[in-house]
C-alpha positions as CSV (number, residue, x, y, z in Angstrom):
1,M,116.5,-71.4,-162.9
2,I,119.1,-73.2,-164.9
3,K,118.2,-76.7,-165.1
4,N,121.6,-78.4,-165.5
5,R,121.9,-81.2,-163.2
6,I,121.3,-84.9,-164.7
7,A,121.3,-88.0,-162.8
8,L,123.1,-90.5,-164.9
9,I,121.8,-94.0,-164.3
10,G,124.2,-97.2,-164.4
11,H,126.8,-96.0,-166.5
12,K,129.9,-98.4,-166.5
13,S,131.9,-97.9,-169.6
14,A,134.7,-96.1,-168.0
15,G,136.7,-95.8,-171.1
16,L,133.8,-94.3,-173.1
17,T,133.6,-90.8,-171.7
18,F,131.7,-89.0,-174.7
19,I,128.7,-88.3,-172.3
20,F,130.9,-86.5,-169.7
21,E,132.8,-84.6,-172.4
22,A,129.4,-83.4,-173.8
23,A,128.3,-82.3,-170.3
24,E,131.4,-80.2,-170.1
25,R,130.9,-78.6,-173.4
26,L,127.4,-77.9,-172.8
27,G,127.4,-76.7,-169.0
28,Y,125.9,-79.8,-167.3
29,E,126.6,-81.5,-163.9
30,I,126.5,-85.2,-163.7
31,Y,125.2,-87.1,-160.5
32,Q,125.9,-90.9,-161.1
33,V,123.6,-93.7,-159.7
34,V,125.9,-96.7,-159.8
35,C,124.6,-100.4,-159.8
36,Q,125.7,-102.2,-156.7
37,G,129.2,-103.7,-156.8
38,E,130.0,-101.9,-160.1
39,T,132.7,-99.1,-160.7
40,C,132.1,-95.6,-162.7
41,F,134.1,-92.9,-164.4
42,T,134.7,-90.0,-161.9
43,D,137.7,-88.1,-163.5
44,S,135.8,-85.3,-164.8
45,P,134.9,-81.8,-163.4
46,V,131.2,-82.6,-164.2
47,C,131.1,-85.6,-161.9
48,K,129.6,-84.2,-158.6
49,D,128.3,-87.1,-156.6
50,I,127.7,-90.9,-156.6
51,I,125.2,-93.1,-154.8
52,E,125.3,-97.1,-155.1
53,L,121.9,-98.7,-155.4
54,D,120.7,-102.3,-156.0
55,L,118.8,-101.4,-159.3
56,F,118.4,-104.9,-160.4
57,G,118.2,-106.9,-157.1
58,A,116.0,-104.3,-155.3
59,P,114.1,-101.8,-157.6
60,Q,111.4,-100.8,-155.7
61,S,113.5,-99.7,-152.6
62,S,116.1,-98.3,-154.9
63,Y,113.5,-95.7,-156.3
64,E,112.9,-94.6,-152.7
65,Q,116.6,-94.1,-152.1
66,F,116.9,-92.4,-155.4
67,A,114.2,-90.1,-154.8
68,T,116.0,-88.8,-151.6
69,F,119.1,-88.5,-153.6
70,F,117.5,-86.7,-156.5
71,S,115.8,-84.2,-153.9
72,Q,118.9,-83.5,-151.8
73,H,120.9,-82.3,-155.0
74,N,117.9,-80.6,-156.5
75,L,118.5,-82.6,-159.7
76,N,116.5,-81.8,-162.7
77,G,116.6,-84.7,-164.9
78,I,117.2,-88.6,-165.3
79,F,119.1,-90.2,-168.2
80,T,120.7,-93.7,-169.2
81,M,122.4,-95.2,-172.4
82,R,122.2,-98.8,-170.6
83,E,119.8,-100.9,-172.4
84,Q,118.9,-103.1,-169.3
85,L,118.1,-100.0,-167.1
86,I,115.7,-98.2,-169.5
87,P,112.6,-99.8,-167.8
88,W,114.1,-98.6,-164.3
89,V,114.6,-95.1,-165.6
90,E,111.1,-94.8,-167.3
91,Q,109.5,-95.9,-163.8
92,A,111.9,-93.1,-162.0
93,C,110.7,-90.6,-164.6
94,V,107.0,-91.4,-163.8
95,K,107.6,-91.0,-160.2
96,S,109.5,-87.8,-160.8
97,S,107.0,-86.3,-163.1
98,L,109.4,-86.0,-165.8
99,K,109.0,-86.6,-169.7
100,H,109.1,-90.3,-170.7
101,N,107.7,-93.0,-172.8
102,G,106.4,-95.3,-170.3
103,L,107.2,-98.9,-169.0
104,E,105.2,-100.4,-171.9
105,C,107.3,-98.8,-174.5
106,A,110.6,-99.7,-172.4
107,I,109.5,-103.3,-172.2
108,A,108.7,-103.6,-175.8
109,C,112.1,-102.4,-176.7
110,R,114.0,-104.7,-174.2
111,D,112.1,-107.9,-174.9
112,K,112.6,-108.7,-178.6
113,L,109.6,-111.2,-178.6
114,I,107.5,-108.3,-177.5
115,M,108.9,-106.0,-179.9
116,R,108.4,-108.6,-183.0
117,T,104.8,-109.0,-181.9
118,R,104.4,-105.2,-182.2
119,L,106.2,-104.9,-185.4
120,T,104.1,-107.9,-186.9
121,E,100.8,-106.1,-185.9
122,A,101.7,-103.0,-187.7
123,G,102.9,-105.0,-190.9
124,I,106.4,-103.8,-190.7
125,P,109.2,-105.7,-192.7
126,Q,111.2,-107.9,-190.3
127,P,112.7,-111.4,-190.1
128,F,110.4,-114.5,-189.5
129,F,110.8,-115.2,-185.8
130,V,109.7,-117.8,-183.1
131,D,110.1,-118.4,-179.5
132,G,113.1,-120.3,-179.0
133,R,111.9,-122.1,-176.0
134,H,108.7,-123.3,-177.7
135,I,109.7,-124.6,-181.2
136,E,106.9,-127.2,-181.7
137,D,107.4,-127.6,-185.6
138,M,110.9,-127.7,-186.7
139,T,109.5,-127.4,-190.6
140,Q,108.6,-123.8,-189.8
141,I,112.1,-122.9,-189.4
142,R,113.7,-121.3,-192.6
143,F,117.4,-121.7,-192.2
144,P,119.9,-120.0,-191.6
145,V,118.6,-118.3,-188.5
146,V,119.9,-116.2,-185.8
147,V,119.5,-117.3,-182.2
148,K,119.2,-114.3,-179.7
149,P,118.5,-113.8,-175.8
150,S,115.0,-112.0,-176.0
151,A,116.4,-109.6,-173.5
152,G,120.0,-109.3,-174.6
153,A,122.3,-106.3,-175.4
154,G,125.5,-105.9,-177.2
155,S,125.4,-109.0,-179.3
156,I,125.9,-111.2,-176.2
157,G,124.8,-114.9,-177.1
158,V,123.8,-114.1,-180.5
159,I,124.6,-117.0,-182.8
160,K,124.0,-118.0,-186.4
161,A,122.6,-121.5,-187.1
162,N,122.4,-123.2,-190.5
163,N,120.7,-126.4,-189.7
164,E,118.7,-128.2,-187.1
165,Q,121.9,-129.4,-185.2
166,E,123.5,-126.1,-185.1
167,L,120.1,-124.4,-183.9
168,K,120.0,-126.9,-180.8
169,A,123.7,-126.2,-180.0
170,A,123.1,-122.5,-180.5
171,I,120.1,-122.5,-178.1
172,E,122.0,-124.1,-175.5
173,L,124.9,-121.4,-175.7
174,T,122.4,-118.9,-175.6
175,Q,120.8,-120.4,-172.7
176,T,124.2,-120.3,-170.9
177,S,124.7,-116.6,-171.9
178,N,121.2,-115.9,-170.2
179,S,122.2,-117.7,-167.1
180,R,125.8,-116.5,-166.7
181,S,125.2,-112.7,-167.4
182,L,121.8,-111.6,-168.6
183,D,119.3,-112.9,-166.5
184,K,120.5,-110.8,-163.4
185,E,119.9,-107.8,-165.3
186,S,116.7,-108.8,-166.9
187,L,114.4,-106.1,-165.2
188,Y,110.7,-106.0,-166.0
189,V,111.2,-108.7,-168.7
190,D,111.0,-112.2,-169.3
191,K,114.2,-114.0,-167.9
192,G,115.7,-116.8,-169.9
193,G,113.9,-115.7,-172.9
194,I,115.1,-116.9,-176.3
195,I,114.2,-115.7,-180.1
196,V,114.9,-117.4,-183.2
197,E,114.9,-115.2,-186.2
198,E,115.5,-115.6,-189.9
199,Y,118.8,-114.5,-191.0
200,V,118.6,-111.6,-193.2
201,Q,121.2,-111.5,-195.8
202,G,122.3,-108.0,-196.6
203,E,124.0,-104.5,-195.5
204,E,123.4,-103.6,-191.8
205,L,122.5,-100.1,-191.3
206,V,121.6,-98.0,-188.1
207,C,119.2,-95.1,-187.8
208,D,119.6,-92.5,-185.0
209,T,116.7,-90.4,-184.4
210,F,115.3,-88.0,-181.8
211,S,111.5,-87.6,-180.8
212,V,109.7,-85.0,-178.8
213,D,106.1,-85.7,-178.0
214,G,106.0,-88.0,-181.3
215,K,107.6,-85.3,-183.5
216,L,110.5,-87.2,-185.0
217,E,114.1,-85.9,-186.2
218,F,116.2,-88.2,-188.3
219,I,119.8,-87.6,-187.5
220,S,121.9,-90.2,-188.9
221,I,122.0,-93.3,-191.0
222,G,125.3,-95.2,-190.3
223,N,126.6,-98.3,-192.1
224,K,127.8,-101.3,-190.1
225,G,128.9,-103.7,-192.9
226,D,127.6,-107.0,-193.7
227,C,128.6,-109.1,-190.6
228,Q,127.5,-112.8,-191.6
229,G,128.3,-114.7,-188.1
230,P,128.4,-117.0,-186.7
231,Y,128.5,-114.6,-183.4
232,F,128.2,-111.3,-185.2
233,E,131.2,-109.5,-183.6
234,K,130.9,-105.9,-184.1
235,S,133.3,-104.4,-186.6
236,I,132.8,-101.0,-188.0
237,Y,130.5,-98.2,-187.8
238,Q,130.6,-95.6,-190.5
239,V,128.7,-92.2,-190.6
240,P,127.0,-91.4,-192.9
241,A,126.3,-94.3,-195.0
242,Q,126.3,-93.8,-198.7
243,L,122.6,-94.4,-199.8
244,D,120.7,-93.6,-202.7
245,A,117.6,-91.2,-202.0
246,T,115.2,-94.1,-202.7
247,L,116.6,-96.4,-200.2
248,K,116.9,-93.4,-197.6
249,A,113.3,-92.8,-198.0
250,R,112.3,-96.4,-197.5
251,I,114.5,-96.5,-194.2
252,V,112.9,-93.3,-192.9
253,T,109.4,-94.7,-193.4
254,T,110.1,-97.9,-192.1
255,V,111.8,-96.6,-188.8
256,E,109.1,-94.1,-188.2
257,R,106.4,-96.8,-188.4
258,A,108.5,-99.1,-186.1
259,L,108.8,-96.4,-183.4
260,T,105.3,-95.6,-183.6
261,A,104.6,-99.5,-183.2
262,V,106.5,-99.8,-180.0
263,G,105.2,-96.4,-178.6
264,L,108.6,-94.4,-178.7
265,R,107.4,-90.8,-178.6
266,N,110.2,-89.2,-176.6
267,G,114.0,-89.2,-176.7
268,P,116.7,-90.9,-178.6
269,S,116.2,-94.2,-180.6
270,H,118.9,-96.4,-182.2
271,T,117.4,-98.7,-184.8
272,E,119.3,-101.4,-186.5
273,L,118.2,-102.7,-189.9
274,R,119.4,-105.1,-192.6
275,V,118.7,-104.3,-196.2
276,C,117.8,-107.1,-198.7
277,N,116.7,-106.6,-202.3
278,G,116.2,-103.1,-201.6
279,I,113.9,-103.6,-198.6
280,P,114.7,-102.4,-195.0
281,Y,114.1,-105.1,-192.4
282,I,113.9,-104.1,-188.8
283,I,116.3,-106.0,-186.5
284,E,116.0,-104.1,-183.4
285,V,114.6,-101.0,-182.0
286,G,116.7,-99.3,-179.0
287,A,115.1,-96.5,-176.9
288,R,118.4,-95.1,-176.2
289,V,121.6,-93.5,-177.4
290,G,123.6,-96.5,-179.1
291,G,126.9,-98.0,-178.0
292,S,127.6,-96.0,-174.8
293,G,127.8,-92.8,-176.8
294,V,129.9,-93.9,-179.7
295,P,127.2,-93.1,-182.2
296,A,126.7,-89.7,-180.6
297,E,130.4,-88.9,-181.0
298,L,130.5,-90.1,-184.7
299,I,127.5,-87.8,-185.4
300,R,129.2,-84.8,-183.8
301,L,132.4,-85.4,-185.8
302,S,130.8,-85.7,-189.0
303,S,127.9,-83.4,-188.8
304,G,128.5,-81.2,-185.7
305,I,125.1,-81.9,-184.3
306,E,125.2,-82.6,-180.5
307,L,122.9,-85.3,-179.8
308,F,123.6,-85.3,-176.1
309,E,122.4,-81.5,-176.0
310,A,118.9,-82.9,-177.1
311,C,119.0,-85.8,-174.5
312,F,119.9,-83.4,-171.8
313,K,117.2,-80.7,-172.6
314,L,114.7,-83.4,-173.0
315,A,115.8,-85.0,-169.7
316,T,115.4,-81.7,-167.9
317,G,112.2,-80.5,-169.5
318,C,113.8,-77.7,-171.4
319,A,112.6,-76.7,-174.8
320,L,114.6,-77.8,-177.9
321,D,115.8,-75.2,-180.6
322,P,115.2,-76.6,-184.0
323,A,118.7,-75.7,-184.9
324,T,120.0,-78.5,-182.6
325,F,119.4,-81.0,-185.5
326,Q,120.8,-79.0,-188.3
327,S,124.2,-80.2,-189.6
328,K,127.2,-77.8,-189.1
329,K,129.7,-79.4,-191.2
330,S,130.0,-82.3,-193.8
331,K,132.6,-85.1,-192.7
332,Y,132.7,-88.7,-192.3
333,A,133.5,-90.4,-188.9
334,G,134.3,-94.1,-188.1
335,N,134.4,-96.7,-185.3
336,Y,136.6,-99.7,-185.9
337,V,136.1,-102.2,-183.2
338,I,139.2,-104.0,-182.6
339,P,138.5,-107.8,-183.1
340,L,138.5,-110.2,-180.4
341,G,140.2,-113.3,-181.9
342,T,140.5,-116.2,-179.9
343,G,140.2,-115.2,-176.5
344,G,142.3,-116.4,-173.5
345,F,144.6,-114.5,-171.2
346,F,145.3,-111.1,-172.7
347,T,148.9,-110.2,-173.5
348,G,148.6,-107.3,-175.6
349,Y,147.6,-105.1,-178.5
350,Q,149.7,-105.2,-181.5
351,G,149.8,-102.1,-184.0
352,L,148.4,-99.5,-181.6
353,E,151.6,-97.3,-182.2
354,W,150.8,-97.2,-185.8
355,V,147.1,-96.5,-185.1
356,N,148.1,-93.4,-182.9
357,S,150.3,-92.0,-185.6
358,V,147.7,-91.8,-188.2
359,A,146.3,-88.2,-188.6
360,Q,142.8,-89.4,-189.0
361,T,142.7,-91.4,-185.5
362,Q,140.8,-89.1,-183.1
363,R,140.6,-91.4,-180.1
364,V,141.8,-95.1,-179.1
365,V,140.0,-96.9,-176.4
366,T,141.4,-99.9,-175.0
367,N,139.5,-102.2,-172.4
368,Y,141.9,-105.1,-171.5
369,K,145.0,-105.1,-169.5
370,Q,147.8,-107.5,-169.1
371,G,146.6,-110.9,-167.7
372,D,142.9,-110.3,-168.1
373,Y,141.1,-113.6,-169.2
374,V,138.5,-113.1,-171.6
375,P,136.4,-116.1,-173.1
376,G,135.9,-116.1,-176.9
377,Y,132.5,-115.6,-178.5
378,P,129.8,-116.2,-177.9
379,L,130.3,-115.8,-174.2
380,C,132.5,-112.8,-174.5
381,T,130.4,-109.8,-172.7
382,S,133.0,-107.0,-173.5
383,Y,134.4,-105.2,-176.5
384,P,138.5,-105.2,-176.9
385,G,138.7,-101.5,-177.8
386,F,137.8,-98.8,-180.3
387,I,139.4,-96.6,-183.0
388,I,137.6,-93.6,-183.5
389,S,138.4,-91.4,-186.7
390,E,137.4,-88.4,-188.7
391,H,137.6,-88.3,-192.6
392,H,137.0,-85.8,-195.4
393,T,135.7,-88.6,-197.7
394,F,133.9,-92.0,-197.3
395,Q,136.6,-93.5,-199.4
396,D,139.4,-92.3,-197.0
397,M,137.4,-93.8,-194.2
398,H,136.8,-97.1,-195.8
399,H,140.7,-97.3,-196.9
400,F,141.5,-96.4,-193.2
401,H,139.5,-99.2,-191.8
402,Q,141.1,-101.5,-194.2
403,Q,144.5,-100.4,-193.0
404,V,143.6,-100.9,-189.3
405,K,142.3,-104.3,-189.9
406,D,145.8,-105.3,-191.6
407,N,147.9,-103.7,-188.8
408,L,146.1,-104.4,-185.5
409,Y,145.3,-107.3,-183.6
410,I,145.4,-108.9,-180.0
411,E,147.8,-111.4,-178.8
412,W,146.3,-114.0,-176.4
413,Q,147.9,-116.8,-174.2
414,E,145.9,-120.0,-174.4
415,G,144.2,-121.3,-171.2
416,E,140.9,-121.4,-169.2
417,Q,140.0,-119.5,-166.0
């Protein structure tokens, strides 16, 4: 029997359709489970059916409804790229007797306080941290620091503070982010949690891996620049990063130890690091494909490796061919995140015509339309858009990103909603 029917859980990034394109290339069908009140992408021949469930508000009853949906369509696997729903999917996999990491691992990756505790116990390099709701001795804080929601995602509510006054203000803003958008999606984790971490100065890297029963494959290490805050707005993602052999070996060892510490033995992982004085420090471990599939597309463009093929096969219980992780080509691929700017009422993107005319541009994704109100950082919960590109050299990619930076911006009309 061909196992090619996947239940995709909670995918709402309508402009980022990489997973649907991969399913079409690889011969899979997608059956979507949509969170109550949300919309989803349906304009693909692989999209077969949809069910809307209250995954966050009523997880237990949604499992029962999902089981019926799963059985009716004779589905073979369950998958999500949405950080907040990884615990739900882990539980669904248990109930459906599918390969999984377990709820404990999912929570350790979702809750940064738990993750940091696990990494501390394993002696893995990471920033000094404290629980932001219980700072009893301010003298223990080593400024600058980064304040984050402990169950955040996508840099929402992440703020740099350089002194005690800024720290108190940052904690208040992060509490606002929690109450506005994050608490309602904090499934199986502590609502309202805040973590304060020492700021690690240095290049930010991302390591994408894939595991099957604890056997780990390192797929890609990408560069995300040296964003210094205060709100850590995403800017670039370049694959592969330019690293010497010694640093790469240190990253591989550190990431492998981190995945073991959180208990991740199956599926994709997306681990963020910063490198300071040659030492890689773990910033975050994600038990998922990163960025709604953007890293998977950059990996495909640069190396020919189909990360989604591995994800689909594992989800459906099929054996993986070792050749899946072998590079088929040697190029460079980048993602330029269109900078938000001030926020306000959106009036237009300036410079897109030039971007679309450049040969290296593979895809342009824009997420705002005329009249949309978008708050500035740190309260913004969306990305303005992405420029996906392919290059023959790292230097060409770097030059392209500089040109895009010089030519592309958003125009806003001032005002509040």
